[in-house]
C-alpha positions as a Markdown table, in Angstrom:
| # | Residue | x | y | z |
|---|---|---|---|---|
| 1 | Met | -166.0 | 185.4 | -4.1 |
| 2 | Ala | -164.6 | 188.9 | -4.6 |
| 3 | Gln | -161.1 | 188.4 | -3.1 |
| 4 | Met | -158.9 | 185.3 | -3.4 |
| 5 | Ser | -155.5 | 184.2 | -2.6 |
| 6 | Ile | -154.2 | 180.7 | -2.7 |
| 7 | Leu | -152.7 | 179.6 | -1.3 |
| 8 | Ala | -151.3 | 181.0 | -0.4 |
| 9 | Asn | -155.0 | 179.7 | -1.8 |
| 10 | Lys | -154.7 | 180.4 | -2.0 |
| 11 | Met | -151.5 | 177.1 | -2.4 |
| 12 | Lys | -152.3 | 174.0 | -4.2 |
| 13 | Leu | -150.2 | 171.0 | -5.2 |
| 14 | Leu | -147.7 | 169.0 | -5.5 |
| 15 | Cys | -142.9 | 163.8 | -8.0 |
| 16 | Gly | -140.8 | 162.7 | -6.8 |
| 17 | Val | -147.5 | 172.2 | -2.2 |
| 18 | Ala | -143.6 | 172.2 | -3.4 |
| 19 | Ala | -140.5 | 172.3 | -5.1 |
| 20 | Val | -138.8 | 169.6 | -7.2 |
| 21 | Thr | -135.7 | 171.0 | -8.9 |
| 22 | Leu | -135.4 | 168.5 | -11.7 |
| 23 | Leu | -139.0 | 168.2 | -12.8 |
| 24 | Ser | -138.0 | 167.1 | -16.3 |
| 25 | Ala | -136.1 | 164.1 | -14.8 |
| 26 | Cys | -139.2 | 162.8 | -12.9 |
| 27 | Asp | -141.0 | 159.8 | -14.3 |
| 28 | Gln | -143.9 | 159.9 | -12.0 |
| 29 | Pro | -146.6 | 162.6 | -11.9 |
| 30 | Phe | -145.3 | 165.9 | -10.5 |
| 31 | Asp | -145.9 | 165.8 | -6.8 |
| 32 | Phe | -145.4 | 169.3 | -5.3 |
| 33 | Asp | -144.6 | 167.8 | -1.9 |
| 34 | Leu | -141.0 | 168.2 | -0.7 |
| 35 | Arg | -141.4 | 165.8 | 2.2 |
| 36 | Asp | -138.0 | 164.4 | 1.4 |
| 37 | Leu | -136.3 | 167.8 | 1.4 |
| 38 | Ala | -136.9 | 168.5 | 5.1 |
| 39 | Asn | -138.2 | 171.9 | 4.1 |
| 40 | Gly | -140.4 | 172.6 | 7.1 |
| 41 | Phe | -143.8 | 174.2 | 6.7 |
| 42 | Asp | -145.1 | 175.9 | 9.8 |
| 43 | Thr | -148.9 | 176.5 | 9.9 |
| 44 | Ser | -149.1 | 177.0 | 13.6 |
| 45 | Asn | -150.3 | 180.6 | 13.1 |
| 46 | Ala | -153.1 | 179.5 | 10.8 |
| 47 | Val | -154.3 | 176.8 | 13.3 |
| 48 | Gln | -155.0 | 179.5 | 15.9 |
| 49 | Asn | -158.0 | 180.9 | 14.0 |
| 50 | Ile | -159.9 | 177.7 | 13.2 |
| 51 | Glu | -163.4 | 176.6 | 13.9 |
| 52 | Pro | -164.3 | 172.9 | 14.0 |
| 53 | Arg | -166.2 | 171.3 | 11.2 |
| 54 | Pro | -170.0 | 171.6 | 11.6 |
| 55 | Lys | -171.8 | 168.5 | 13.1 |
| 56 | Pro | -173.8 | 166.5 | 10.5 |
| 57 | Asp | -177.4 | 165.5 | 11.1 |
| 58 | Asn | -178.5 | 162.0 | 11.9 |
| 59 | Arg | -178.2 | 161.1 | 8.2 |
| 60 | Gly | -174.7 | 162.4 | 8.2 |
| 61 | Val | -175.5 | 165.4 | 6.0 |
| 62 | Ile | -173.7 | 168.7 | 6.2 |
| 63 | Ser | -175.3 | 171.4 | 4.1 |
| 64 | Tyr | -173.5 | 174.4 | 2.6 |
| 65 | Pro | -175.0 | 177.0 | 0.3 |
| 66 | Asn | -173.1 | 175.7 | -2.7 |
| 67 | Tyr | -172.9 | 172.0 | -2.1 |
| 68 | Gln | -173.7 | 169.2 | 0.4 |
| 69 | Val | -171.6 | 166.4 | 1.8 |
| 70 | Ala | -172.3 | 163.2 | 3.7 |
| 71 | Val | -170.2 | 161.9 | 6.6 |
| 72 | Ala | -170.0 | 158.1 | 6.6 |
| 73 | Lys | -170.7 | 156.1 | 9.7 |
| 74 | Arg | -168.8 | 153.0 | 10.8 |
| 75 | Gly | -169.6 | 150.1 | 8.4 |
| 76 | Asp | -171.0 | 152.3 | 5.7 |
| 77 | Thr | -170.6 | 151.7 | 2.0 |
| 78 | Val | -171.5 | 154.1 | -0.8 |
| 79 | Thr | -174.7 | 152.1 | -1.3 |
| 80 | Ser | -175.8 | 152.4 | 2.3 |
| 81 | Val | -175.1 | 156.1 | 2.4 |
| 82 | Ala | -177.1 | 156.5 | -0.9 |
| 83 | Gln | -180.0 | 154.4 | 0.5 |
| 84 | Arg | -180.1 | 156.5 | 3.7 |
| 85 | Leu | -180.4 | 159.7 | 1.7 |
| 86 | Gly | -182.8 | 158.3 | -0.9 |
| 87 | Ile | -180.5 | 158.8 | -3.9 |
| 88 | Ser | -179.0 | 156.5 | -6.6 |
| 89 | Pro | -176.0 | 154.5 | -5.4 |
| 90 | Thr | -174.7 | 154.4 | -8.9 |
| 91 | Glu | -174.8 | 158.2 | -9.3 |
| 92 | Leu | -173.3 | 158.8 | -5.9 |
| 93 | Ala | -170.4 | 156.4 | -6.7 |
| 94 | Arg | -169.8 | 157.8 | -10.2 |
| 95 | Tyr | -169.7 | 161.4 | -8.8 |
| 96 | Asn | -167.0 | 160.4 | -6.3 |
| 97 | Gly | -165.0 | 158.2 | -8.7 |
| 98 | Ile | -165.5 | 154.9 | -6.7 |
| 99 | Ser | -167.7 | 151.9 | -6.9 |
| 100 | Ala | -171.0 | 151.5 | -5.2 |
| 101 | Asp | -169.8 | 148.7 | -2.9 |
| 102 | Thr | -166.7 | 150.6 | -1.7 |
| 103 | Gln | -166.3 | 150.4 | 2.1 |
| 104 | Leu | -166.1 | 153.8 | 3.6 |
| 105 | Arg | -164.2 | 154.8 | 6.8 |
| 106 | Asp | -165.9 | 156.1 | 9.9 |
| 107 | Gly | -166.1 | 159.9 | 9.4 |
| 108 | Glu | -165.1 | 159.8 | 5.7 |
| 109 | Val | -166.6 | 162.7 | 3.7 |
| 110 | Ile | -168.4 | 161.9 | 0.4 |
| 111 | Ala | -169.7 | 164.6 | -1.9 |
| 112 | Leu | -173.3 | 164.6 | -3.0 |
| 113 | Pro | -174.1 | 165.1 | -6.7 |
| 114 | Gly | -177.3 | 167.0 | -6.0 |
| 115 | Arg | -179.1 | 168.5 | -3.0 |
| 116 | Val | -181.1 | 166.4 | -0.7 |
| 117 | Ser | -183.5 | 167.7 | 1.9 |
| 118 | Glu | -181.8 | 170.3 | 4.2 |
| 119 | Pro | -180.8 | 169.4 | 7.8 |
| 120 | Ser | -183.6 | 170.1 | 10.3 |
| 121 | Pro | -184.8 | 168.9 | 13.7 |
| 122 | Ala | -186.6 | 166.1 | 11.8 |
| 123 | Thr | -183.2 | 164.8 | 10.7 |
| 124 | Gly | -181.6 | 165.2 | 14.1 |
| 125 | Ala | -180.0 | 168.6 | 13.4 |
| 126 | Ala | -180.3 | 171.5 | 15.8 |
| 127 | Thr | -180.7 | 174.0 | 13.0 |
| 128 | Thr | -182.6 | 174.2 | 9.7 |
| 129 | Gly | -181.1 | 174.9 | 6.3 |
| 130 | Pro | -177.6 | 175.3 | 5.0 |
| 131 | Ile | -174.8 | 177.1 | 6.9 |
| 132 | Gln | -174.8 | 180.8 | 5.9 |
| 133 | Pro | -171.3 | 181.7 | 4.8 |
| 134 | Ala | -169.2 | 184.6 | 5.8 |
| 135 | Pro | -167.1 | 186.4 | 3.2 |
| 136 | Val | -164.0 | 184.2 | 2.4 |
| 137 | Asp | -160.6 | 185.3 | 1.3 |
| 138 | Val | -158.8 | 182.4 | -0.4 |
| 139 | Thr | -155.5 | 183.6 | 1.0 |
| 140 | Thr | -156.6 | 183.0 | 4.6 |
| 141 | Leu | -156.9 | 179.2 | 4.8 |
| 142 | Ala | -156.6 | 176.8 | 7.7 |
| 143 | Gly | -158.2 | 173.7 | 9.4 |
| 144 | Asn | -159.1 | 172.0 | 12.7 |
| 145 | Ala | -160.0 | 168.6 | 14.1 |
| 146 | Ile | -163.4 | 167.0 | 13.6 |
| 147 | Asp | -165.7 | 166.7 | 16.6 |
| 148 | Asn | -167.9 | 163.7 | 15.9 |
| 149 | Ala | -170.8 | 164.0 | 18.3 |
| 150 | Ala | -173.1 | 161.1 | 19.0 |
| 151 | Pro | -176.4 | 161.3 | 17.1 |
| 152 | Thr | -179.3 | 162.8 | 18.9 |
| 153 | Thr | -183.0 | 162.3 | 18.5 |
| 154 | Pro | -185.2 | 165.1 | 17.2 |
| 155 | Ser | -186.9 | 165.4 | 20.5 |
| 156 | Ala | -183.6 | 165.8 | 22.4 |
| 157 | Gln | -182.8 | 169.1 | 20.6 |
| 158 | Pro | -185.9 | 171.0 | 19.7 |
| 159 | Ala | -185.2 | 173.9 | 17.3 |
| 160 | Thr | -186.2 | 177.4 | 18.3 |
| 161 | Thr | -186.7 | 180.4 | 16.2 |
| 162 | Ala | -183.3 | 181.7 | 17.1 |
| 163 | Gln | -181.7 | 178.4 | 16.0 |
| 164 | Gln | -183.1 | 178.3 | 12.5 |
| 165 | Gln | -179.8 | 179.2 | 10.9 |
| 166 | Val | -176.2 | 178.8 | 11.7 |
| 167 | Thr | -173.4 | 180.9 | 10.3 |
| 168 | Gly | -169.9 | 180.0 | 9.4 |
| 169 | Val | -167.3 | 179.8 | 6.7 |
| 170 | Glu | -168.0 | 177.5 | 3.8 |
| 171 | Pro | -164.9 | 175.3 | 3.2 |
| 172 | Ile | -163.3 | 175.1 | -0.1 |
| 173 | Arg | -164.2 | 171.9 | -2.0 |
| 174 | His | -161.1 | 170.5 | -3.6 |
| 175 | Lys | -161.2 | 167.7 | -6.2 |
| 176 | Val | -158.0 | 165.6 | -6.1 |
| 177 | Glu | -156.1 | 165.5 | -9.4 |
| 178 | Arg | -153.6 | 162.9 | -10.6 |
| 179 | Gly | -150.3 | 163.2 | -8.7 |
| 180 | Glu | -151.6 | 165.1 | -5.8 |
| 181 | Thr | -151.2 | 163.9 | -2.2 |
| 182 | Ala | -152.7 | 164.9 | 1.1 |
| 183 | Tyr | -149.4 | 166.7 | 1.9 |
| 184 | Ser | -149.3 | 168.6 | -1.3 |
| 185 | Ile | -153.0 | 169.7 | -1.0 |
| 186 | Ala | -152.5 | 170.7 | 2.6 |
| 187 | Arg | -149.4 | 172.8 | 1.8 |
| 188 | Leu | -151.2 | 174.3 | -1.2 |
| 189 | Tyr | -153.9 | 175.7 | 1.2 |
| 190 | Gly | -151.5 | 176.4 | 4.1 |
| 191 | Ile | -153.1 | 173.9 | 6.6 |
| 192 | Pro | -151.6 | 170.9 | 8.4 |
| 193 | Ala | -151.9 | 167.6 | 6.7 |
| 194 | Lys | -153.3 | 166.2 | 9.9 |
| 195 | Thr | -156.1 | 168.7 | 9.9 |
| 196 | Leu | -157.0 | 167.9 | 6.3 |
| 197 | Ala | -157.1 | 164.2 | 7.3 |
| 198 | Glu | -159.3 | 164.8 | 10.3 |
| 199 | Trp | -161.8 | 167.0 | 8.4 |
| 200 | Asn | -162.2 | 164.4 | 5.7 |
| 201 | Gly | -161.8 | 161.1 | 7.6 |
| 202 | Leu | -158.7 | 160.0 | 5.7 |
| 203 | Ser | -156.9 | 156.8 | 6.7 |
| 204 | Gly | -153.7 | 156.8 | 8.8 |
| 205 | Asp | -151.5 | 156.8 | 5.7 |
| 206 | Leu | -153.3 | 159.9 | 4.4 |
| 207 | Ala | -154.1 | 158.2 | 1.1 |
| 208 | Val | -156.3 | 160.1 | -1.3 |
| 209 | Arg | -157.6 | 159.0 | -4.7 |
| 210 | Glu | -158.0 | 160.8 | -8.0 |
| 211 | Gly | -161.4 | 162.4 | -8.3 |
| 212 | Gln | -162.0 | 162.4 | -4.5 |
| 213 | Phe | -163.6 | 165.6 | -3.1 |
| 214 | Leu | -161.9 | 167.0 | 0.0 |
| 215 | Leu | -163.2 | 169.8 | 2.3 |
| 216 | Val | -160.5 | 172.4 | 3.0 |
| 217 | Pro | -161.4 | 174.5 | 6.1 |
| 218 | Val | -160.6 | 178.2 | 6.2 |
| 219 | Thr | -159.5 | 180.5 | 9.0 |
| 220 | Asn | -161.5 | 183.1 | 10.8 |
| 221 | Thr | -160.6 | 186.8 | 10.2 |
| 222 | Pro | -157.8 | 187.6 | 12.6 |
| 223 | Val | -158.8 | 189.9 | 15.5 |
| 224 | Ala | -157.3 | 193.4 | 15.2 |
| 225 | Ala | -154.8 | 194.3 | 17.9 |
| 226 | Ala | -156.0 | 197.0 | 20.3 |
| 227 | Pro | -154.5 | 200.4 | 19.6 |
| 228 | Ala | -151.6 | 201.5 | 21.8 |
| 229 | Ser | -152.5 | 204.1 | 24.4 |
| 230 | Val | -151.2 | 207.6 | 23.7 |
| 231 | Ser | -150.4 | 210.1 | 26.4 |
| 232 | Glu | -151.5 | 213.7 | 26.1 |
| 233 | Pro | -148.6 | 216.1 | 25.4 |
| 234 | Gly | -147.0 | 217.2 | 28.7 |
| 235 | Ser | -148.6 | 214.4 | 30.7 |
| 236 | Gly | -145.5 | 212.1 | 30.4 |
| 237 | Thr | -141.9 | 213.0 | 30.8 |
| 238 | Thr | -140.8 | 216.5 | 31.5 |
| 239 | Thr | -140.4 | 218.6 | 28.4 |
| 240 | Pro | -136.8 | 219.8 | 28.1 |
| 241 | Thr | -136.2 | 223.6 | 28.0 |
| 242 | Pro | -135.3 | 224.7 | 24.5 |
| 243 | Pro | -132.0 | 226.6 | 23.9 |
| 244 | Ser | -132.2 | 230.3 | 24.1 |
| 245 | Ala | -133.0 | 232.0 | 20.8 |
| 246 | Thr | -131.5 | 235.3 | 22.0 |
| 247 | Lys | -127.9 | 234.2 | 21.8 |
| 248 | Pro | -126.5 | 235.0 | 18.4 |
| 249 | Leu | -125.1 | 232.2 | 16.3 |
| 250 | Pro | -121.4 | 232.1 | 15.7 |
| 251 | Ala | -120.2 | 233.8 | 12.5 |
| 252 | Ala | -120.1 | 231.3 | 9.6 |
| 253 | Thr | -116.8 | 230.8 | 7.7 |
| 254 | Thr | -117.1 | 230.4 | 4.0 |
| 255 | Thr | -114.6 | 228.0 | 2.3 |
| 256 | Val | -113.8 | 228.4 | -1.4 |
| 257 | Ala | -114.6 | 225.2 | -3.2 |
| 258 | Ala | -111.7 | 223.5 | -4.9 |
| 259 | Ala | -111.6 | 223.4 | -8.6 |
| 260 | Pro | -113.7 | 220.5 | -10.0 |
| 261 | Ala | -111.8 | 217.3 | -10.9 |
| 262 | Pro | -111.6 | 216.5 | -14.5 |
| 263 | Lys | -114.6 | 214.4 | -15.7 |
| 264 | Val | -113.8 | 210.8 | -16.4 |
| 265 | Asp | -116.2 | 208.7 | -18.5 |
| 266 | Ala | -117.8 | 205.8 | -16.6 |
| 267 | Pro | -116.8 | 202.4 | -17.9 |
| 268 | Asp | -119.5 | 200.6 | -20.1 |
| 269 | Leu | -120.4 | 197.5 | -18.1 |
| 270 | Ser | -123.2 | 196.4 | -20.4 |
| 271 | Ser | -120.9 | 194.1 | -22.3 |
| 272 | Thr | -120.0 | 192.3 | -19.1 |
| 273 | Arg | -123.5 | 192.0 | -17.6 |
| 274 | Thr | -125.1 | 188.7 | -18.4 |
| 275 | Gln | -128.6 | 188.4 | -19.7 |
| 276 | Ala | -129.6 | 186.3 | -16.8 |
| 277 | Ser | -128.5 | 188.9 | -14.2 |
| 278 | Ala | -130.4 | 191.6 | -16.1 |
| 279 | Ser | -133.7 | 189.7 | -16.3 |
| 280 | Ser | -133.7 | 187.8 | -13.0 |
| 281 | Ala | -133.5 | 190.7 | -10.6 |
| 282 | Lys | -137.2 | 191.5 | -11.1 |
| 283 | Phe | -140.2 | 189.7 | -12.4 |
| 284 | Val | -142.4 | 190.8 | -15.3 |
| 285 | Phe | -145.5 | 192.5 | -14.1 |
| 286 | Pro | -148.2 | 189.8 | -14.5 |
| 287 | Thr | -150.8 | 192.1 | -16.1 |
| 288 | Ser | -151.4 | 195.7 | -17.1 |
| 289 | Gly | -153.0 | 197.7 | -14.3 |
| 290 | Asn | -152.6 | 199.4 | -10.9 |
| 291 | Ile | -152.4 | 197.7 | -7.5 |
| 292 | Ile | -155.9 | 198.1 | -5.9 |
| 293 | Arg | -155.2 | 196.0 | -2.8 |
| 294 | Ala | -151.8 | 195.8 | -1.1 |
| 295 | Tyr | -150.0 | 192.9 | 0.4 |
| 296 | Lys | -150.7 | 192.3 | 4.1 |
| 297 | Lys | -149.4 | 189.0 | 5.5 |
| 298 | Gly | -152.1 | 186.8 | 7.0 |
| 299 | Thr | -154.9 | 189.0 | 5.6 |
| 300 | Asn | -154.0 | 189.3 | 1.9 |
| 301 | Asp | -151.0 | 187.2 | 1.0 |
| 302 | Gly | -150.6 | 188.8 | -2.4 |
| 303 | Ile | -151.7 | 191.9 | -4.3 |
| 304 | Asp | -154.8 | 192.6 | -6.4 |
| 305 | Ile | -154.1 | 194.3 | -9.7 |
| 306 | Gly | -157.0 | 196.1 | -11.3 |
| 307 | Ala | -157.1 | 195.2 | -15.0 |
| 308 | Ser | -159.6 | 195.1 | -17.8 |
| 309 | Ala | -161.5 | 191.8 | -18.3 |
| 310 | Gly | -159.7 | 189.7 | -20.8 |
| 311 | Ala | -156.4 | 191.4 | -20.3 |
| 312 | Ala | -153.4 | 189.0 | -20.7 |
| 313 | Val | -152.0 | 187.3 | -17.6 |
| 314 | Lys | -148.3 | 186.7 | -18.1 |
| 315 | Ala | -145.9 | 184.4 | -16.3 |
| 316 | Ala | -143.8 | 186.6 | -14.0 |
| 317 | Asp | -140.7 | 184.5 | -14.9 |
| 318 | Ala | -139.7 | 181.2 | -16.6 |
| 319 | Gly | -140.9 | 178.1 | -14.8 |
| 320 | Thr | -143.2 | 175.1 | -14.8 |
| 321 | Val | -146.9 | 175.0 | -14.3 |
| 322 | Ala | -147.1 | 173.2 | -11.0 |
| 323 | Ala | -150.9 | 173.2 | -10.5 |
| 324 | Ile | -154.1 | 174.4 | -12.0 |
| 325 | Thr | -157.0 | 174.2 | -9.6 |
| 326 | Ser | -160.0 | 176.3 | -8.6 |
| 327 | Asp | -161.8 | 177.8 | -5.6 |
| 328 | Thr | -165.2 | 176.9 | -4.3 |
| 329 | Asp | -166.8 | 179.0 | -7.0 |
| 330 | Gln | -164.8 | 177.1 | -9.7 |
| 331 | Val | -162.7 | 180.2 | -10.5 |
| 332 | Pro | -159.3 | 178.9 | -11.8 |
| 333 | Ile | -156.1 | 179.4 | -9.9 |
| 334 | Ile | -152.6 | 178.8 | -11.6 |
| 335 | Val | -149.4 | 178.0 | -9.6 |
| 336 | Val | -146.1 | 178.3 | -11.4 |
| 337 | Lys | -142.8 | 177.0 | -9.9 |
| 338 | His | -139.6 | 178.9 | -10.6 |
| 339 | Ala | -135.9 | 178.5 | -9.7 |
| 340 | Asn | -134.8 | 178.8 | -6.1 |
| 341 | Asn | -138.0 | 177.3 | -4.7 |
| 342 | Ile | -140.1 | 180.4 | -5.7 |
| 343 | Leu | -143.8 | 180.0 | -6.5 |
| 344 | Thr | -146.1 | 182.5 | -8.2 |
| 345 | Val | -149.8 | 182.3 | -7.9 |
| 346 | Tyr | -152.4 | 183.7 | -10.4 |
| 347 | Ala | -156.0 | 183.8 | -9.2 |
| 348 | Asn | -159.3 | 185.2 | -10.6 |
| 349 | Val | -158.3 | 184.2 | -14.1 |
| 350 | Asp | -160.1 | 182.8 | -17.1 |
| 351 | Gly | -159.2 | 181.4 | -20.6 |
| 352 | Ile | -156.2 | 179.4 | -19.4 |
| 353 | Lys | -153.7 | 178.7 | -22.1 |
| 354 | Val | -151.4 | 176.2 | -20.3 |
| 355 | Lys | -151.8 | 172.9 | -18.5 |
| 356 | Lys | -150.1 | 171.3 | -15.5 |
| 357 | Gly | -146.5 | 170.4 | -16.2 |
| 358 | Asp | -146.0 | 172.9 | -19.1 |
| 359 | Lys | -142.8 | 174.9 | -19.3 |
| 360 | Val | -143.5 | 178.6 | -19.5 |
| 361 | Ser | -141.2 | 181.4 | -20.5 |
| 362 | Arg | -140.8 | 184.8 | -18.9 |
| 363 | Gly | -143.7 | 187.0 | -20.0 |
| 364 | Gln | -145.6 | 184.2 | -21.7 |
| 365 | Thr | -149.4 | 184.7 | -21.7 |
| 366 | Ile | -150.9 | 181.9 | -19.6 |
| 367 | Ala | -154.5 | 183.2 | -19.1 |
| 368 | Ala | -156.7 | 186.2 | -19.1 |
| 369 | Val | -158.2 | 188.3 | -16.3 |
| 370 | Arg | -161.7 | 187.2 | -15.4 |
| 371 | Ser | -164.5 | 189.6 | -15.8 |
| 372 | Gly | -165.9 | 191.1 | -12.6 |
| 373 | Ser | -166.9 | 194.2 | -10.7 |
| 374 | Pro | -164.2 | 195.2 | -10.5 |
| 375 | Ser | -162.1 | 192.9 | -12.6 |
| 376 | Phe | -158.7 | 192.2 | -11.2 |
| 377 | Leu | -155.8 | 189.7 | -11.0 |
| 378 | His | -154.8 | 188.3 | -7.6 |
| 379 | Phe | -151.0 | 187.7 | -7.7 |
| 380 | Glu | -148.8 | 186.0 | -5.0 |
| 381 | Val | -145.2 | 185.2 | -4.6 |
| 382 | Arg | -144.1 | 182.4 | -2.2 |
| 383 | Lys | -140.7 | 181.2 | -1.0 |
| 384 | Gly | -141.2 | 177.6 | 0.0 |
| 385 | Phe | -144.9 | 178.3 | 0.7 |
| 386 | Glu | -144.1 | 181.3 | 2.9 |
| 387 | Ser | -145.8 | 184.3 | 1.3 |
| 388 | Val | -143.7 | 187.4 | 0.6 |
| 389 | Asp | -144.6 | 190.9 | -0.7 |
| 390 | Pro | -144.8 | 190.5 | -4.5 |
| 391 | Thr | -143.9 | 194.2 | -5.0 |
| 392 | Thr | -140.3 | 193.4 | -3.9 |
| 393 | Phe | -140.1 | 191.2 | -7.0 |
| 394 | Leu | -141.7 | 193.6 | -9.5 |
| 395 | Pro | -140.2 | 196.5 | -11.3 |
């Protein structure tokens, strides 16, 4: 995946996707949630560009290029799903961090540890093979409700040559870490918690468990607005007649400048300026390089900084590591929380030197730029999960 974003991932996570001011005073795992702070999070714009989750075949299998999942039916257990797919119940349970006799909810998604036979008309699917993905930008994330259709028989939906493949956007597969909630994960990726629940068959209380895999749907590319019509010169309003150039200009009167005022030395304010005011006005540039992709809200919720592979990635300001997660290609993403409900996001990184909950200082090296063609750092700044142009914070 060449371009990423978090959160806006693209953003992930969240004791109490958020802001807890007194992190050090919290006894429970850090929950980046903010439900108790009434800090609203509007994802209505993202919801407008969402496709429904693909329908599974009769076995409940949805197949993506990089992984497969099974959708449980009413009354299913981990064992019954495994038996239906011809795989080991013990392996399936271990992969999902639950026991083999765990009762699953109707519509609950369970990740498969390896690939089974692809959906096809023989398995009740209208198409054959995995969904072919479109390019995904981690910054443009969203979700929609599940449409659970009744199973059909192979004869009811014969496949044609034109139906052999289906295209779409492969959702991000997020593994729940200790302290995360459905709310924090939804806010991390910029989707409604209700959408996350519907896509993954969560219970009414939106409970998630450590080690559980969740599908995070992503938005479609926004449709560009039609260009405004432009009238040809002279076809609109009447062109005013210009003033005559034959009339001479009035004679100019030259005024002798007054003698310059005596020079007074400016007062030295450096002794009265605090260190905090000098350093907090701007962030430290997170890595050495030039901006190769500019910020554009809704399309690229951050900036991409071209840098050499292995170049140091630095914390833009002092804060706390709120989350360390990864995209669908397992490329790490770091989220750091700062004062005043400011979040910074560092994606396309490698060699992470911090862990979740660590305090970081301004300019501290937290990772390295991941190698690529080109190699770059994706950097975002968010105010309460609302992305803002990072260049306004940088020197």
